[in-house]
C-alpha positions in Angstrom: 22.2 -17.5 16.8 20.0 -14.5 16.4 21.7 -13.5 13.1 21.1 -17.1 11.8 17.3 -16.8 12.7 17.1 -13.5 10.9 18.9 -14.9 7.8 16.4 -17.9 7.8 13.5 -15.5 8.0 14.9 -13.4 5.2 15.3 -16.5 2.9 11.8 -17.6 3.7 10.3 -14.2 2.8 12.3 -14.0 -0.5 11.1 -17.5 -1.5 7.5 -16.5 -0.6 7.8 -13.3 -2.6 9.0 -15.3 -5.6 6.1 -17.7 -5.3 3.5 -14.9 -5.0 5.1 -13.1 -7.9 4.8 -16.2 -10.1 1.3 -17.0 -9.0 0.1 -13.4 -9.3 1.6 -12.9 -12.8 0.3 -16.2 -14.1 -3.2 -15.4 -12.8 -3.1 -12.0 -14.4 -1.9 -13.7 -17.7 -4.9 -16.1 -17.5 -7.4 -13.2 -16.9 -6.0 -11.1 -19.7 -5.8 -14.0 -22.1 -9.4 -15.0 -21.7 -10.8 -11.5 -21.4 -12.8 -10.0 -24.3 -11.0 -7.8 -26.8 -7.3 -7.2 -27.4 -4.8 -4.4 -27.3 -5.7 -3.4 -30.9 -9.4 -3.1 -29.9 -8.6 -1.1 -26.7 -6.3 1.3 -28.6 -8.8 1.9 -31.4 -11.3 4.7 -31.3 -13.2 3.3 -34.2 -14.1 -0.3 -35.2 -10.9 -2.2 -36.2 -10.5 -4.3 -39.3 -10.2 -8.0 -38.4 -7.1 -8.5 -40.5 -5.5 -5.5 -38.9 -6.2 -6.9 -35.4 -4.7 -10.2 -36.4 -1.6 -8.5 -37.7 -1.1 -6.4 -34.6 -1.6 -9.5 -32.4 0.9 -11.4 -34.5 3.5 -8.6 -34.2 3.0 -8.6 -30.4 3.0 -12.4 -30.2 -0.5 -12.4 -28.8 -1.7 -15.1 -31.1 0.5 -17.7 -29.3 -1.0 -20.1 -26.8 -1.2 -19.0 -23.2 1.7 -21.0 -21.8 4.0 -20.0 -24.6 3.3 -16.4 -24.0 3.8 -16.8 -20.3 7.0 -18.7 -20.8 8.3 -16.0 -23.1 7.5 -13.2 -20.5 8.9 -15.2 -17.6 12.2 -15.8 -19.5 12.7 -12.1 -20.1 11.6 -11.3 -16.5 14.2 -13.6 -15.0 16.7 -11.6 -17.0 15.5 -8.4 -15.4 13.7 -7.4 -18.6 10.0 -6.3 -18.0 9.5 -5.9 -21.7 8.1 -3.1 -23.8 4.8 -1.3 -23.3 2.3 -2.1 -26.0 0.8 1.4 -25.8 3.7 3.8 -25.5 6.5 1.6 -26.9 8.7 2.5 -24.0 10.6 0.1 -21.8 8.5 -0.9 -18.8 11.5 -0.5 -16.5 11.7 3.2 -17.6 8.0 3.7 -16.9 8.4 2.1 -13.5 11.3 4.3 -12.6 9.1 7.3 -13.3 6.0 6.1 -11.3 7.4 3.9 -8.5 9.1 6.8 -6.5 5.9 8.7 -6.4 4.0 5.8 -5.0 6.7 5.1 -2.4 6.6 8.8 -1.3 2.8 8.7 -1.0 2.3 5.2 0.4 5.2 5.1 2.9 4.6 8.7 4.0 0.9 8.0 4.6 1.7 4.7 6.4 4.2 6.4 8.7 1.9 9.3 9.6 -1.0 6.8 10.1 1.1 4.5 12.3 2.4 7.3 14.6 -0.9 9.2 14.7 -3.0 6.1 15.6 -0.6 4.9 18.3 -0.4 8.4 19.9 -4.2 9.0 19.7 -4.9 5.4 21.0 -2.7 6.0 24.0 -4.4 9.3 24.7 -7.8 7.5 24.4 -6.7 4.9 27.0 -5.1 7.5 29.2 -8.4 9.4 29.2 -10.6 6.3 28.9 -14.4 7.0 28.6 -13.8 10.7 28.5 -15.4 13.2 26.0 -12.1 13.1 24.1 -12.2 9.3 23.8 -15.8 9.2 22.7 -15.5 12.1 20.3 -12.4 10.7 18.6 -14.1 7.3 18.2 -17.1 9.0 16.6 -15.0 11.1 14.1 -12.8 8.1 13.1 -15.7 5.8 12.5 -17.4 8.6 10.4 -14.4 8.6 8.1 -14.4 4.8 8.0 -18.0 4.8 6.7 -16.8 6.7 3.6 -15.1 4.7 0.8 -11.7 6.1 -0.1 -12.8 7.2 -3.6 -15.8 9.1 -2.1 -13.7 10.8 0.5 -11.2 11.7 -2.2 -14.0 13.3 -4.3 -15.3 15.3 -1.3 -11.7 16.5 -0.5 -11.3 17.7 -4.1 -14.6 19.5 -4.1 -14.0 21.2 -0.8 -10.3 22.1 -0.8 -9.7 22.5 -4.6 -13.0 23.6 -6.2 -14.6 25.6 -3.4 -11.7 26.9 -1.2 -9.0 26.7 -4.0 -6.2 26.2 -1.5 -4.8 22.8 -2.6 -4.2 21.2 -6.1 -6.7 18.5 -7.1 -4.5 16.3 -9.2 -0.9 15.3 -10.1 2.2 15.0 -8.1 4.4 17.3 -10.2 4.3 21.0 -10.9 4.1 22.4 -14.4 7.9 22.7 -14.3 8.1 18.9 -13.7 9.3 19.2 -10.1 7.8 17.2 -7.2 5.5 19.3 -5.0 4.7 18.4 -1.4 1.6 20.6 -1.7 0.2 18.0 -4.2 0.8 15.3 -1.6 -1.4 16.8 1.1 -4.9 15.7 -0.1 -4.1 12.1 -1.2 -2.0 11.5 2.0 -4.7 12.9 4.2 -7.4 10.8 2.6 -5.3 7.6 3.0 -4.7 8.4 6.7 -8.3 9.3 7.5 -9.8 6.2 5.7 -7.6 3.8 7.8 -7.4 5.7 11.1 -10.4 4.1 12.7 -9.2 0.5 12.3 -5.6 1.2 13.3 -6.8 3.4 16.2 -9.3 0.8 17.4 -6.8 -2.0 17.4 -4.1 0.0 19.1 -6.5 1.1 21.8 -7.6 -2.5 22.5 -3.9 -3.6 22.6 -3.1 -0.9 25.2 -6.2 -1.9 27.3 -5.1 -5.5 27.2 -1.6 -4.6 28.3 -3.0 -2.7 31.3 -4.2 -6.0 32.7 -0.7 -7.5 32.8 0.3 -8.4 36.3 3.6 -6.5 36.3 1.8 -3.4 35.1 -0.7 -3.7 37.9 2.2 -4.1 40.3 3.7 -0.9 39.0 0.5 0.9 39.9 0.6 -0.7 43.4 4.2 0.4 43.8 3.2 4.0 43.2 4.8 4.7 39.9 3.4 7.7 38.0 0.5 7.0 35.7 2.3 8.9 32.9 5.4 6.7 33.2 3.4 3.4 33.3 1.3 4.3 30.2 4.0 5.8 28.0 6.8 3.3 28.9 5.5 0.0 30.3 2.1 -0.2 28.5 3.6 1.1 25.2 6.5 -1.4 25.2 4.2 -4.3 26.1 1.7 -3.6 23.3 4.1 -2.6 20.5 4.8 -6.1 19.2 1.1 -6.9 18.6 0.5 -3.4 17.1 3.4 -3.6 14.7 2.4 -7.2 13.7 -1.2 -6.0 12.9 0.0 -2.9 11.0 2.3 -5.2 8.9 -0.6 -7.6 8.1 -2.7 -4.7 6.8 -0.1 -3.5 4.3 -1.7 -5.3 1.3 -5.1 -3.6 1.8 -3.4 -0.3 2.5 -1.4 -0.6 -0.8 -4.7 -1.3 -2.6 -6.3 1.8 -1.2 -3.2 3.8 -2.2 -3.7 2.7 -5.8 -7.4 3.8 -5.7 -6.6 7.2 -4.2 -3.8 7.7 -6.8 -6.3 7.1 -9.6 -8.8 9.6 -8.2 -6.2 12.3 -7.8 -4.4 11.4 -11.0 -1.3 11.3 -8.9 0.8 9.6 -11.5 2.0 6.6 -9.4 1.7 2.9 -9.9 -2.1 3.0 -9.2 -2.9 5.3 -12.1 -0.4 3.4 -14.3 -2.1 0.1 -13.5 -5.6 1.4 -14.2 -4.6 2.8 -17.6 -2.7 -0.4 -18.5 -5.7 -2.5 -17.6 -8.0 -0.4 -19.7 -5.7 -0.7 -22.7 -4.8 -4.3 -22.0 -1.1 -3.4 -21.7 -0.2 -6.5 -19.8 3.6 -6.1 -19.7 3.0 -3.0 -17.6 0.2 -4.7 -15.6 2.4 -7.7 -14.8 5.3 -5.5 -13.8 3.0 -3.5 -11.4 1.7 -6.8 -9.8 5.2 -8.1 -9.3 6.5 -4.8 -7.8 3.4 -4.6 -5.5 4.0 -8.1 -4.2 7.6 -7.4 -3.5 6.8 -4.2 -1.7 4.2 -5.9 0.5 6.5 -8.8 1.4 9.4 -6.3 2.0 7.4 -4.2 4.4 6.0 -7.2 6.2 9.5 -8.5 6.6 10.6 -5.1 8.1 7.7 -5.3 10.6 8.7 -8.8 11.6 12.3 -7.7 12.1 11.1 -4.8 14.2 9.0 -7.1 16.4 12.0 -9.4 16.9 14.1 -6.4 17.9 11.4 -5.3 20.4 11.2 -8.7 22.0 15.0 -8.9 22.2 15.2 -5.6 24.0 12.3 -6.6 26.4 14.1 -9.9 27.2 17.4 -8.0 27.9 15.5 -5.5 30.1 
């Protein structure tokens, strides 16, 4: 019965991802179609001859009506063909294979560190409620929340790269073309710090709400140790709501990841999307949108499965 429910949930999420991909790609098509300029204008450093622009647009099938262009793209997409980049002439799938792993390393790594750190710190804040540690951590986290991600990224580059010269300011690869974890420290830290206050605050409130449960109050009355009650009973009771909230924030977290990538010239999907938008390279833009939607739906699905697993274990206990 449980496997059947999981299968139904999986099918629903796949259908939802398909719908969002279609809607997001069509909306992007509309925005690009009615935006000012064209690929030829964007790629030219000097004024372009009108006949040359028309010829380029004809070669790229950009002179066709909106629905015909979208139908052509959708047909190729359903055949697992993202098309060819207007700017570089490479296959979009090849470009994605170079940039997607970098985004996954940064985004998933930062999300994991943020989740663990916020839960542990929130539990400590509840354990030492209204102490200096609780108030100080709240002040520090809210200070980072007041700074936009791009501003905090710029400050991090100025301090650790320009002044102290201890961390690289851009890129994810070394000069030899190898991935460097040292290049990951600054963007990952910025992502964690900009979201820490919100995640920490929600986790703290969830723990405080769990403390008011009758069976937890009974545990205090029976004389169980405070440490065991907090780190076992309270943590288990609050985890479903915390995981659910973290999963619902994945879209905004992914958006911030793209912004941070652009500031640090990290070379992931975020920087790729920014360059593609500037040059109106919409096959790449559409591919990034579809991949982003699938990532968000997949991570949300994983969070829901984790919640179901937690509830099942609590029921069995």
